[in-house]
TIPA-631115 format. One record per residue: residue number from 0; x, y, z of N, C-alpha, C, O, CB in turn. Coordinates in pm, 1 decimal. Atoms other than C-alpha are relative to their C-alpha. Glycine has a CB too. Example, Ala and Ser with C-alpha at 12.3 -4.5 7.8 and 13.67 -1.06 7.14 Angstrom:
<lumba 0, <89.0, -119.0, 0.0>, <1230.0, -450.0, 780.0>, <90.0, 120.0, 0.0>, <193.6, 118.1, 66.5>, <-99.2, 2.7, 124.6>>;
<lumba 1, <-82.0, -119.0, -6.0>, <1367.0, -106.0, 714.0>, <-77.0, 109.0, 73.0>, <-26.1, 219.8, 89.9>, <41.4, 46.2, -141.5>>;
This chain:
<lumba 0, <14.3, 20.0, -143.3>, <3989.7, -1655.0, -2963.5>, <-8.6, 132.5, 73.0>, <-77.6, 143.5, 174.4>, <115.6, -81.8, 54.0>>;
<lumba 1, <-4.0, -128.7, -67.0>, <4054.9, -1292.8, -2874.6>, <-139.5, 62.5, 3.9>, <-176.0, 123.1, 104.6>, <99.3, 94.0, -70.1>>;
<lumba 2, <135.3, -56.2, 6.7>, <3702.3, -1187.0, -2982.8>, <-93.9, -67.8, 99.0>, <-182.5, -2.5, 154.1>, <-56.0, -13.1, -141.5>>;
<lumba 3, <81.6, 74.4, -95.1>, <3544.5, -1458.2, -2765.4>, <25.6, 44.8, 142.5>, <-66.5, 48.6, 224.1>, <26.4, -148.4, -12.9>>;
<lumba 4, <-35.6, -47.4, -133.8>, <3730.8, -1331.9, -2458.4>, <-61.5, 135.4, 28.6>, <-105.4, 162.5, 140.4>, <151.2, 7.6, 15.4>>;
<lumba 5, <59.8, -133.4, -17.3>, <3606.7, -977.7, -2514.4>, <-150.0, -12.7, 22.2>, <-206.8, 57.1, 106.2>, <28.7, 90.0, -123.2>>;
<lumba 6, <144.4, 20.5, -17.5>, <3248.4, -1099.5, -2549.6>, <-31.8, -54.2, 138.5>, <-130.9, -14.8, 200.1>, <-53.9, -95.6, -106.7>>;
<lumba 7, <21.5, 56.0, -134.1>, <3279.4, -1300.1, -2228.3>, <18.1, 107.6, 105.5>, <-57.5, 112.6, 202.6>, <96.5, -117.5, 26.6>>;
<lumba 8, <-22.9, -109.1, -94.9>, <3419.5, -997.5, -2045.6>, <-116.2, 98.4, -1.1>, <-158.8, 145.4, 104.4>, <131.0, 73.0, -32.5>>;
<lumba 9, <115.4, -91.2, 10.0>, <3136.6, -776.7, -2174.4>, <-124.8, -61.6, 63.5>, <-203.4, 8.6, 127.2>, <-28.2, 35.1, -147.8>>;
<lumba 10, <115.2, 68.1, -60.6>, <2878.9, -1035.8, -2067.6>, <11.0, 1.5, 151.8>, <-88.5, 22.1, 221.4>, <-10.6, -145.2, -51.0>>;
<lumba 11, <-19.9, -3.8, -145.4>, <3030.9, -1052.5, -1718.7>, <-23.7, 140.6, 54.0>, <-83.9, 157.4, 160.1>, <142.1, -47.6, 36.7>>;
<lumba 12, <20.8, -138.9, -41.7>, <3033.7, -672.0, -1696.0>, <-148.7, 35.5, -1.3>, <-196.6, 104.4, 88.8>, <78.1, 96.0, -91.7>>;
<lumba 13, <144.4, -25.5, 6.8>, <2668.4, -656.9, -1804.0>, <-72.4, -68.6, 115.3>, <-166.3, -12.7, 171.9>, <-57.4, -48.3, -134.7>>;
<lumba 14, <62.0, 71.5, -112.1>, <2577.6, -918.0, -1541.7>, <26.5, 73.1, 131.0>, <-62.5, 81.6, 215.6>, <52.8, -144.7, 8.3>>;
<lumba 15, <-32.1, -75.1, -122.1>, <2755.4, -717.4, -1270.6>, <-79.2, 130.0, 8.3>, <-113.9, 173.9, 117.9>, <149.8, 30.3, 5.8>>;
<lumba 16, <75.6, -125.3, 0.1>, <2572.2, -401.1, -1374.1>, <-143.8, -23.0, 44.3>, <-208.0, 69.9, 93.5>, <2.5, 64.0, -139.3>>;
<lumba 17, <138.6, 29.7, -36.4>, <2237.8, -574.3, -1309.3>, <-16.7, -39.4, 146.2>, <-129.7, -47.9, 194.1>, <-52.7, -110.1, -87.4>>;
<lumba 18, <7.8, 46.0, -138.5>, <2322.3, -684.0, -952.4>, <-73.1, 99.1, 90.9>, <-160.8, 55.6, 165.5>, <139.4, -24.8, 53.7>>;
<lumba 19, <66.9, -91.4, -93.2>, <2212.7, -362.5, -769.4>, <-146.9, 26.3, -33.3>, <-219.2, 79.1, 51.2>, <73.4, 130.4, 3.1>>;
<lumba 20, <135.9, -31.9, 42.4>, <1884.3, -338.8, -963.2>, <-107.1, -60.8, 92.0>, <-198.8, 11.7, 130.7>, <-21.4, -48.4, -141.9>>;
<lumba 21, <103.5, 53.4, -88.8>, <1680.1, -582.6, -745.1>, <-1.4, 68.4, 136.4>, <-108.4, 92.0, 192.4>, <19.8, -149.0, 18.3>>;
<lumba 22, <-4.4, -66.5, -130.5>, <1798.9, -416.0, -424.9>, <-61.7, 138.7, -8.3>, <-135.1, 179.0, 81.9>, <144.5, 9.5, 51.1>>;
<lumba 23, <57.1, -133.3, 16.6>, <1708.5, -71.3, -555.7>, <-149.7, -7.8, -25.5>, <-224.4, 80.2, 17.3>, <69.1, 74.0, -114.5>>;
<lumba 24, <142.6, 14.9, 29.8>, <1371.9, -197.5, -679.7>, <-80.8, -22.3, 127.2>, <-195.0, 22.9, 136.2>, <-22.4, -116.2, -97.2>>;
<lumba 25, <72.5, 24.3, -124.3>, <1275.7, -312.8, -330.1>, <-21.2, 128.6, 78.4>, <-122.7, 142.3, 146.8>, <74.4, -101.1, 85.5>>;
<lumba 26, <13.4, -126.1, -72.4>, <1333.7, 36.0, -187.5>, <-104.3, 90.4, -64.4>, <-158.5, 178.9, 1.9>, <134.1, 71.8, 6.3>>;
<lumba 27, <95.9, -84.5, 69.8>, <1104.6, 189.9, -449.7>, <-143.9, -46.1, 16.0>, <-235.6, 20.7, -31.9>, <34.4, 5.5, -145.0>>;
<lumba 28, <135.6, 50.7, -17.0>, <803.5, -19.6, -350.6>, <-73.4, 84.3, 103.4>, <-13.1, 127.0, 201.9>, <1.5, -148.8, 41.9>>;
<lumba 29, <76.2, -77.2, -99.1>, <525.1, 166.3, -168.6>, <-17.5, -81.2, 128.0>, <-15.1, -204.2, 123.7>, <-138.2, 41.0, -56.9>>;
<lumba 30, <18.9, 73.3, -125.2>, <471.1, 79.4, 199.1>, <-132.7, -76.2, -0.6>, <-226.3, -41.7, -72.8>, <5.3, 96.4, 119.8>>;
<lumba 31, <122.8, 77.9, -14.4>, <210.7, -177.4, 294.2>, <-109.7, 92.0, 55.3>, <-79.3, 186.2, 128.4>, <22.4, -124.4, 93.8>>;
<lumba 32, <108.3, -91.1, -39.5>, <-133.9, -20.2, 355.2>, <-8.9, 28.2, 150.1>, <-34.2, 142.1, 189.3>, <-129.8, -56.2, -45.6>>;
<lumba 33, <12.8, -22.7, -144.1>, <-135.6, -69.3, 732.9>, <134.7, 25.1, 67.8>, <144.7, 15.8, 190.2>, <-67.9, -118.8, 65.0>>;
<lumba 34, <-130.6, -28.4, -59.3>, <232.6, 15.7, 782.4>, <-5.2, 130.2, 79.5>, <54.6, 139.8, 186.7>, <108.8, 7.9, -109.2>>;
<lumba 35, <5.2, -131.4, -64.7>, <151.6, 377.0, 874.9>, <-142.6, 47.1, 25.6>, <-163.4, 160.8, 67.8>, <72.4, 102.1, -84.8>>;
<lumba 36, <140.0, -36.6, -20.9>, <-228.7, 375.2, 896.5>, <-59.1, -89.8, 106.4>, <-37.6, -211.0, 105.7>, <-81.1, -10.3, -131.4>>;
<lumba 37, <58.1, 76.2, -109.4>, <-420.4, 269.0, 1204.1>, <-129.3, -68.3, -42.9>, <-191.7, -31.2, -142.3>, <-25.7, 90.6, 119.5>>;
<lumba 38, <126.0, 69.5, 23.9>, <-713.7, 31.0, 1214.6>, <-115.9, 92.0, 38.1>, <-101.1, 179.4, 123.6>, <-6.3, -133.3, 80.4>>;
<lumba 39, <117.1, -83.6, -27.4>, <-1061.2, 186.5, 1216.6>, <-59.0, -24.9, 138.5>, <-109.2, 67.3, 202.8>, <-106.1, -24.1, -105.0>>;
<lumba 40, <53.7, 36.2, -131.6>, <-1167.7, 0.8, 1532.2>, <103.3, 33.8, 108.1>, <211.7, -24.6, 108.3>, <-37.8, -151.8, 5.1>>;
<lumba 41, <-98.3, -39.3, -102.2>, <-996.7, 166.8, 1834.7>, <43.1, -116.4, 90.5>, <158.4, -121.4, 133.4>, <-57.6, 111.4, 85.7>>;
<lumba 42, <-35.5, 114.1, -85.7>, <-1007.9, -155.5, 2039.7>, <100.6, -90.1, -71.4>, <197.6, -135.2, -10.6>, <-126.6, -81.0, 39.2>>;
<lumba 43, <-93.7, 82.3, 76.6>, <-836.3, -354.0, 1763.6>, <134.6, 70.6, -15.2>, <239.4, 6.5, -7.9>, <-58.3, -33.1, -138.4>>;
<lumba 44, <-125.0, -75.0, 14.2>, <-579.2, -76.8, 1713.0>, <79.3, -2.4, 130.6>, <201.8, -14.0, 128.8>, <-28.9, 145.6, -42.2>>;
<lumba 45, <-68.1, 6.0, -130.0>, <-501.3, -74.3, 2086.1>, <64.6, -137.3, 20.4>, <175.9, -147.3, 72.0>, <-99.5, 30.1, 115.0>>;
<lumba 46, <-52.4, 135.8, -10.0>, <-454.9, -452.2, 2075.7>, <123.3, -16.6, -89.7>, <223.5, -75.4, -49.0>, <-108.7, -102.8, -38.4>>;
<lumba 47, <-112.6, 8.3, 93.4>, <-228.3, -424.4, 1770.3>, <118.6, 80.8, 52.4>, <232.8, 35.3, 45.3>, <-41.8, 50.5, -140.1>>;
<lumba 48, <-107.1, -85.3, -52.3>, <-29.1, -139.4, 1927.1>, <71.5, -67.0, 116.8>, <194.3, -64.0, 125.1>, <-56.4, 135.8, 43.9>>;
<lumba 49, <-59.5, 69.0, -115.1>, <24.9, -335.6, 2248.7>, <90.5, -113.9, -46.5>, <197.9, -134.3, 9.9>, <-110.2, -54.2, 93.7>>;
<lumba 50, <-82.1, 109.2, 52.9>, <155.6, -632.6, 2047.9>, <124.0, 55.0, -70.2>, <233.7, 2.4, -51.5>, <-82.0, -87.1, -97.4>>;
<lumba 51, <-113.1, -55.0, 75.3>, <376.6, -418.1, 1822.4>, <109.0, 54.1, 92.6>, <226.5, 53.8, 56.0>, <-48.1, 110.8, -93.6>>;
<lumba 52, <-99.8, -51.5, -94.1>, <548.7, -267.0, 2126.0>, <82.6, -111.1, 63.6>, <186.5, -84.3, 124.0>, <-68.0, 80.9, 108.5>>;
<lumba 53, <-74.9, 113.2, -56.3>, <661.2, -615.4, 2233.0>, <77.5, -77.1, -106.3>, <136.7, -180.9, -77.2>, <-94.9, -94.4, 72.0>>;
<lumba 54, <-71.4, 65.7, 109.5>, <809.8, -707.3, 1893.2>, <116.9, 86.1, -44.2>, <102.0, 206.8, -63.0>, <-94.5, -27.7, -118.9>>;
<lumba 55, <-123.9, -69.9, 33.7>, <1166.7, -612.9, 1798.7>, <12.2, 17.6, -151.0>, <-17.1, -74.2, -227.7>, <121.8, -76.3, 54.8>>;
<lumba 56, <-32.4, -24.1, 140.6>, <1254.7, -452.7, 1465.2>, <128.5, -74.6, -31.2>, <228.8, -55.2, 37.3>, <14.4, 153.3, -30.9>>;
<lumba 57, <-116.5, 81.7, 32.1>, <1498.9, -692.7, 1301.4>, <111.4, 81.3, -64.7>, <227.2, 39.6, -64.5>, <-40.2, -113.3, -91.5>>;
<lumba 58, <-102.0, -83.9, 62.9>, <1678.0, -413.2, 1119.2>, <61.6, 96.4, 101.7>, <183.6, 112.0, 106.4>, <-60.3, 78.6, -117.9>>;
<lumba 59, <-49.5, -97.3, -99.0>, <1705.8, -155.5, 1400.5>, <57.2, -70.3, 122.2>, <157.2, -24.9, 177.8>, <-112.6, 95.7, 42.9>>;
<lumba 60, <-39.8, 87.0, -110.6>, <1742.8, -420.1, 1675.3>, <-15.3, 62.0, 138.0>, <-18.2, -11.3, 236.8>, <140.6, -41.1, -18.4>>;
<lumba 61, <17.9, -59.0, -132.8>, <1699.8, -168.3, 1956.7>, <-134.8, 68.8, 11.9>, <-163.6, 130.2, 114.7>, <111.8, 99.2, 29.8>>;
<lumba 62, <131.5, -62.6, -1.4>, <1351.5, -45.7, 1868.2>, <-107.5, -105.0, -24.8>, <-84.3, -207.5, -88.9>, <-8.3, 112.2, -105.4>>;
<lumba 63, <113.0, 86.9, 31.1>, <1012.9, -208.4, 1865.2>, <-49.0, 35.5, -140.1>, <-12.6, 139.6, -194.9>, <-114.9, 14.8, 106.4>>;
<lumba 64, <52.4, -30.2, 133.9>, <829.6, -228.7, 1534.3>, <-97.4, 117.8, 5.6>, <-123.9, 181.2, -96.6>, <-70.0, -124.2, -60.1>>;
<lumba 65, <88.7, -115.5, -14.9>, <590.5, 34.1, 1673.0>, <77.4, 130.5, -14.2>, <21.8, 230.1, -60.5>, <-71.3, -4.3, 135.6>>;
<lumba 66, <-81.0, -122.1, 1.0>, <876.2, 288.0, 1696.8>, <90.7, 13.8, -121.3>, <139.1, 123.4, -149.5>, <83.2, 5.2, 123.0>>;
<lumba 67, <-97.9, 0.0, 108.8>, <1088.4, 193.9, 1395.1>, <-58.4, 54.2, -130.0>, <-176.1, 34.3, -160.2>, <52.8, -140.6, -22.3>>;
<lumba 68, <39.4, -48.4, 132.0>, <1076.2, 366.1, 1055.8>, <54.6, -87.4, -112.4>, <39.1, -53.7, -229.8>, <47.0, 142.7, -18.8>>;
<lumba 69, <-56.2, 89.4, 101.5>, <1250.1, 78.5, 876.2>, <-113.0, -62.0, -82.1>, <-219.0, -93.4, -27.9>, <87.0, -111.0, 65.9>>;
<lumba 70, <103.2, 61.4, 83.9>, <1056.0, -62.7, 579.6>, <-43.8, -137.1, 50.4>, <-161.7, -171.3, 42.2>, <50.1, -12.4, -141.8>>;
<lumba 71, <35.0, 132.9, -51.1>, <1071.3, -411.6, 733.4>, <-95.4, 11.7, 119.1>, <-188.8, -67.6, 131.5>, <127.5, -77.6, 40.9>>;
<lumba 72, <88.5, -21.0, -114.4>, <910.2, -280.9, 1054.4>, <-138.9, 40.3, -48.1>, <-239.6, -1.1, 9.4>, <57.6, 107.6, 94.9>>;
<lumba 73, <129.3, -36.9, 58.3>, <636.7, -122.4, 842.0>, <-75.5, -121.2, -51.2>, <-196.5, -132.7, -31.8>, <19.6, 99.4, -113.1>>;
<lumba 74, <62.6, 123.7, 48.8>, <570.4, -458.1, 676.3>, <-50.5, -84.6, 115.9>, <-157.4, -145.0, 107.7>, <99.3, -81.2, -84.9>>;
<lumba 75, <42.6, 78.2, -117.0>, <555.4, -625.0, 1018.3>, <-121.9, 64.6, 66.3>, <-213.1, -6.1, 109.3>, <116.0, -12.6, 102.1>>;
<lumba 76, <119.1, -68.8, -54.2>, <311.7, -358.1, 1147.6>, <-123.0, -31.2, -84.5>, <-231.7, -54.6, -31.6>, <22.8, 153.4, 5.4>>;
<lumba 77, <110.5, 33.0, 91.0>, <96.6, -422.5, 840.6>, <-51.3, -141.3, 27.1>, <-172.1, -163.9, 33.2>, <45.2, 12.9, -147.4>>;
<lumba 78, <40.6, 138.2, -27.5>, <97.1, -796.6, 911.4>, <-77.0, -9.5, 131.5>, <-179.6, -77.1, 139.5>, <123.0, -92.2, 4.3>>;
<lumba 79, <66.6, 4.4, -130.9>, <3.9, -742.0, 1277.3>, <-140.3, 58.2, -11.0>, <-236.6, -3.2, 34.9>, <82.1, 77.2, 106.5>>;
<lumba 80, <132.3, -64.8, 9.9>, <-281.0, -501.9, 1196.5>, <-95.5, -80.9, -86.7>, <-213.5, -93.4, -53.7>, <13.9, 142.0, -57.1>>;
<lumba 81, <86.3, 80.6, 87.9>, <-413.8, -717.8, 912.6>, <-51.5, -123.2, 73.2>, <-169.0, -157.9, 61.7>, <76.3, -42.2, -127.2>>;
<lumba 82, <39.8, 122.0, -71.6>, <-419.0, -1028.1, 1131.2>, <-91.6, 31.4, 118.1>, <-183.8, -45.0, 146.5>, <124.1, -75.4, 49.2>>;
<lumba 83, <90.3, -41.2, -108.4>, <-576.6, -843.5, 1427.0>, <-138.5, 30.1, -58.6>, <-240.4, -10.1, -2.4>, <56.6, 125.4, 75.8>>;
<lumba 84, <128.2, -32.8, 64.4>, <-846.0, -710.3, 1191.7>, <-72.8, -126.4, -45.6>, <-195.8, -129.1, -50.3>, <22.8, 93.7, -120.3>>;
<lumba 85, <60.8, 126.8, 43.4>, <-902.9, -1069.4, 1068.8>, <-48.1, -83.8, 117.9>, <-111.1, -187.8, 98.8>, <99.8, -80.6, -82.5>>;
<lumba 86, <50.5, 70.3, -117.2>, <-971.6, -1177.7, 1427.6>, <99.3, -90.8, 70.0>, <61.9, -161.9, 163.2>, <-115.7, -79.3, -38.6>>;
<lumba 87, <-99.6, 84.8, -67.0>, <-646.9, -1352.7, 1522.0>, <35.6, 58.4, 135.6>, <31.0, 179.7, 156.0>, <127.0, -14.9, -86.8>>;
<lumba 88, <-43.2, -40.7, -133.7>, <-532.9, -1340.8, 1882.4>, <145.6, 47.6, -5.1>, <223.9, -3.0, -85.5>, <-15.9, -117.3, 101.2>>;
<lumba 89, <-137.4, -49.6, 0.4>, <-212.9, -1147.1, 1961.5>, <105.7, -108.8, 20.9>, <211.9, -104.1, -41.3>, <15.2, 104.1, 106.2>>;
<lumba 90, <-99.6, 105.6, -23.3>, <-35.1, -1458.5, 2091.7>, <16.6, -91.3, -121.2>, <125.0, -145.1, -144.1>, <-39.4, -83.2, 121.6>>;
<lumba 91, <-12.0, 76.5, 124.5>, <-114.1, -1644.2, 1767.8>, <89.9, 73.9, -98.4>, <172.4, 13.2, -166.7>, <-139.2, -25.0, -62.7>>;
<lumba 92, <-80.2, -82.2, 91.1>, <38.8, -1356.0, 1572.2>, <146.0, -1.6, 44.1>, <236.3, -14.0, -38.6>, <-53.7, 145.8, -5.0>>;
<lumba 93, <-136.6, 4.5, -52.0>, <344.5, -1349.3, 1800.8>, <65.2, -134.4, -36.1>, <180.3, -138.0, -79.8>, <0.8, 21.6, 154.2>>;
<lumba 94, <-53.7, 133.1, 30.6>, <390.2, -1726.1, 1752.3>, <33.5, -10.9, -149.0>, <135.8, -68.8, -185.5>, <-101.1, -110.4, 40.6>>;
<lumba 95, <-25.0, 1.9, 143.7>, <363.7, -1684.1, 1374.4>, <126.9, 79.5, -33.3>, <209.5, 34.2, -112.6>, <-121.3, 57.4, -76.7>>;
<lumba 96, <-118.4, -82.0, 25.3>, <624.4, -1405.2, 1375.8>, <126.7, -67.1, 53.3>, <232.3, -57.8, -9.2>, <-16.9, 138.4, 63.6>>;
<lumba 97, <-115.7, 71.0, -55.4>, <857.3, -1610.2, 1598.5>, <38.3, -116.3, -91.7>, <156.7, -140.7, -114.8>, <-30.5, -51.6, 143.6>>;
<lumba 98, <-30.0, 108.8, 94.8>, <826.1, -1906.7, 1360.2>, <66.0, 55.6, -126.0>, <156.6, -6.2, -182.0>, <-129.3, -77.3, -37.4>>;
<lumba 99, <-49.5, -58.4, 124.4>, <896.2, -1677.1, 1066.4>, <138.1, 64.3, 15.7>, <224.8, 47.4, -70.0>, <-98.6, 103.1, -50.8>>;
<lumba 100, <-123.7, -78.0, -16.1>, <1178.5, -1460.0, 1209.7>, <91.6, -50.5, 111.3>, <205.1, -4.1, 122.1>, <-34.7, 143.1, 27.0>>;
<lumba 101, <-82.5, 51.6, -108.9>, <1306.9, -1654.8, 1512.0>, <-35.3, 64.6, 133.4>, <-111.3, 161.3, 139.0>, <147.0, 22.3, -30.8>>;
<lumba 102, <29.2, -46.8, -135.4>, <1299.1, -1598.6, 1888.6>, <40.5, 145.3, 22.3>, <-16.5, 213.6, 107.4>, <70.2, -87.8, 100.7>>;
<lumba 103, <-53.7, -134.1, -19.8>, <1490.9, -1272.4, 1855.0>, <-104.7, 109.2, -22.1>, <-91.2, 219.1, 31.8>, <117.0, 22.3, -92.7>>;
<lumba 104, <99.5, -101.9, 33.2>, <1183.4, -1089.9, 1721.7>, <-84.8, 40.7, 120.8>, <-143.9, 148.8, 121.3>, <-90.2, -50.7, -110.8>>;
<lumba 105, <85.3, -27.3, -116.0>, <1007.1, -1105.6, 2058.2>, <81.6, 51.6, 117.7>, <185.3, -5.0, 152.2>, <-76.5, -126.0, 40.9>>;
<lumba 106, <-62.8, -51.0, -121.3>, <1103.4, -894.8, 2358.7>, <-32.7, -88.7, 119.7>, <30.6, -76.0, 224.5>, <-44.8, 143.7, 26.9>>;
<lumba 107, <39.7, 90.8, -108.2>, <934.5, -1162.7, 2573.0>, <30.0, -143.3, -43.6>, <-60.8, -215.7, -84.4>, <-152.2, 17.1, 36.1>>;
<lumba 108, <-32.9, 134.7, 47.2>, <1125.5, -1482.7, 2490.6>, <-61.5, -107.6, 88.2>, <-82.9, -87.5, 207.7>, <150.7, -18.3, -5.6>>;
<lumba 109, <57.7, 114.1, -69.0>, <978.9, -1816.9, 2587.8>, <112.6, -102.0, 21.5>, <200.7, -115.7, -63.4>, <-120.4, -62.3, -81.6>>;
<lumba 110, <-102.0, 102.4, -23.2>, <1190.8, -2091.7, 2744.3>, <-26.2, -114.9, -96.9>, <-132.7, -176.7, -95.7>, <-1.3, -50.1, 149.3>>;
<lumba 111, <12.6, 105.7, 100.3>, <1250.9, -2339.1, 2464.1>, <134.9, -64.1, -24.0>, <228.8, -44.0, 53.1>, <-57.3, 55.3, -131.9>>;
<lumba 112, <-123.1, 71.8, 32.5>, <1518.6, -2552.3, 2300.4>, <118.4, 92.9, -20.7>, <230.1, 61.0, 20.0>, <-20.4, -83.5, -123.4>>;
<lumba 113, <-110.9, -89.7, 31.5>, <1724.9, -2256.3, 2185.8>, <19.6, 109.9, 104.0>, <126.3, 171.2, 107.3>, <-22.2, 62.4, -134.9>>;
<lumba 114, <-11.1, -112.0, -93.9>, <1658.1, -2007.8, 2467.6>, <27.3, -41.3, 143.7>, <52.5, 45.6, 227.2>, <-124.9, 80.4, -3.8>>;
<lumba 115, <-18.4, 39.5, -139.8>, <1700.0, -2217.8, 2783.8>, <135.0, 42.5, 56.7>, <141.6, 72.1, 176.0>, <-14.9, -149.4, 13.1>>;
<lumba 116, <-126.1, -46.6, -59.4>, <2071.4, -2123.6, 2820.6>, <-7.3, 144.7, 49.3>, <60.6, 180.5, 145.5>, <112.2, -12.9, -101.2>>;
<lumba 117, <13.7, -139.1, -44.4>, <1969.4, -1757.3, 2850.0>, <-54.3, 8.2, 142.3>, <-24.5, 103.2, 214.8>, <-91.6, 77.2, -95.2>>;
<lumba 118, <57.8, 1.7, -133.2>, <1779.9, -1847.1, 3164.8>, <84.6, -81.7, 97.4>, <91.1, -48.5, 215.7>, <-141.1, -55.2, -5.4>>;
<lumba 119, <-73.9, 91.4, -87.5>, <2003.0, -2126.0, 3302.1>, <139.6, 51.5, 35.9>, <184.3, 32.8, 149.1>, <12.0, -135.4, -66.3>>;
<lumba 120, <-137.6, -44.0, -26.0>, <2348.9, -1966.8, 3271.0>, <7.7, 102.1, 113.7>, <92.6, 85.9, 201.4>, <60.3, 59.8, -126.6>>;
<lumba 121, <-8.4, -93.2, -113.9>, <2281.2, -1667.4, 3502.2>, <-25.9, -68.8, 134.2>, <39.0, -37.3, 234.0>, <-99.7, 114.0, -18.6>>;
<lumba 122, <28.1, 73.5, -123.3>, <2132.9, -1902.8, 3761.9>, <121.5, -84.3, 41.4>, <156.1, -88.7, 159.5>, <-124.4, -90.3, -18.2>>;
<lumba 123, <-119.2, 79.8, -29.0>, <2437.3, -2132.6, 3737.4>, <113.8, 89.1, 50.6>, <185.4, 50.7, 143.1>, <44.8, -77.6, -125.8>>;
<lumba 124, <-104.2, -92.0, -45.8>, <2672.7, -1833.7, 3774.7>, <-26.1, 47.7, 142.6>, <67.2, 60.9, 221.7>, <9.6, 119.9, -93.9>>;
<lumba 125, <34.8, -39.8, -137.2>, <2486.1, -1720.5, 4087.3>, <30.9, -112.4, 98.3>, <82.5, -86.7, 207.1>, <-149.3, 38.7, 9.1>>;
<lumba 126, <-29.1, 113.6, -87.2>, <2515.5, -2070.0, 4236.2>, <150.4, -17.4, 20.8>, <194.8, -44.2, 132.4>, <-59.9, -128.1, -58.4>>;
<lumba 127, <-145.3, 12.3, -11.5>, <2889.8, -2084.5, 4161.6>, <55.6, 112.7, 87.0>, <139.6, 88.3, 173.6>, <66.2, 2.0, -139.9>>;
<lumba 128, <-46.1, -113.1, -81.5>, <2944.9, -1735.0, 4307.4>, <-37.7, -20.1, 146.1>, <41.8, 10.1, 235.1>, <-59.4, 132.2, -52.2>>;
<lumba 129, <42.9, 27.4, -137.6>, <2744.9, -1832.6, 4616.6>, <85.4, -106.8, 65.6>, <119.9, -94.4, 183.2>, <-145.7, -42.7, 2.2>>;
<lumba 130, <-83.8, 107.1, -53.6>, <2948.9, -2151.5, 4661.9>, <139.6, 51.6, 31.5>, <196.1, 17.0, 135.2>, <7.9, -116.9, -98.9>>;
<lumba 131, <-133.3, -57.5, -24.4>, <3278.5, -1959.9, 4629.7>, <-3.6, 90.5, 122.4>, <84.6, 83.2, 208.0>, <49.5, 79.2, -123.8>>;
<lumba 132, <13.8, -90.0, -114.2>, <3160.8, -1695.2, 4874.7>, <-16.6, -78.3, 130.1>, <43.6, -42.3, 231.3>, <-119.3, 94.1, -20.4>>;
<lumba 133, <23.4, 82.2, -119.1>, <3042.2, -1959.6, 5123.2>, <130.1, -66.4, 45.2>, <159.3, -70.2, 164.8>, <-108.0, -107.3, -28.3>>;
<lumba 134, <-127.6, 63.9, -33.4>, <3378.8, -2142.7, 5106.5>, <98.8, 100.3, 60.4>, <168.1, 69.8, 157.4>, <61.0, -64.9, -125.0>>;
<lumba 135, <-93.9, -101.0, -50.3>, <3576.9, -1821.7, 5158.7>, <-38.4, 46.0, 140.8>, <46.8, 61.4, 228.3>, <4.6, 120.9, -95.2>>;
<lumba 136, <44.7, -43.2, -132.9>, <3364.3, -1711.2, 5451.8>, <20.8, -110.1, 104.0>, <57.3, -82.0, 218.1>, <-148.1, 40.9, -4.2>>;
<lumba 137, <-18.8, 112.6, -91.1>, <3381.0, -2056.7, 5608.0>, <147.6, -20.4, 30.1>, <183.4, -55.1, 142.6>, <-60.2, -127.9, -59.2>>;
<lumba 138, <-143.4, 16.3, -20.7>, <3758.6, -2072.3, 5559.5>, <60.2, 112.3, 82.2>, <163.2, 92.3, 146.6>, <70.3, -8.6, -132.2>>;
<lumba 139, <-51.5, -114.8, -75.2>, <3808.7, -1726.8, 5716.5>, <-21.1, -16.8, 149.0>, <50.3, 45.5, 227.6>, <-66.5, 128.2, -46.9>>;
<lumba 140, <29.1, 18.9, -141.7>, <3664.7, -1842.9, 6048.3>, <101.1, -87.4, 57.4>, <96.4, -117.3, 176.7>, <-137.1, -56.7, 23.5>>;
């Protein structure tokens, strides 16, 4: 029984040694072709650049994908440029990215099922503050 326990421990140790390998392998991959290279058509590149400045880097969170050096932002820039070059409209690309990554990816959120509280709560707070202020001013007279 003792030999079986040692083999099981060695197998578990070998399995743990392989865990970081996939993560390290992803960092060694070359960037996507359009991650750092602009489109040949200046009009298409301007369209892609304008869209990329309105999309948030999911890793950096405070930078657009146009400004971020994160590998994920590079992949997103590649997707935007490839789709612009294929003739897709910027809003179609934005909708695709929102479906893929969620509303957070866009600096210009749309009122929807998950985002309506972001727009309604400040308005409700203003109404409550206005009602309190009105009552206090009316009571002071």
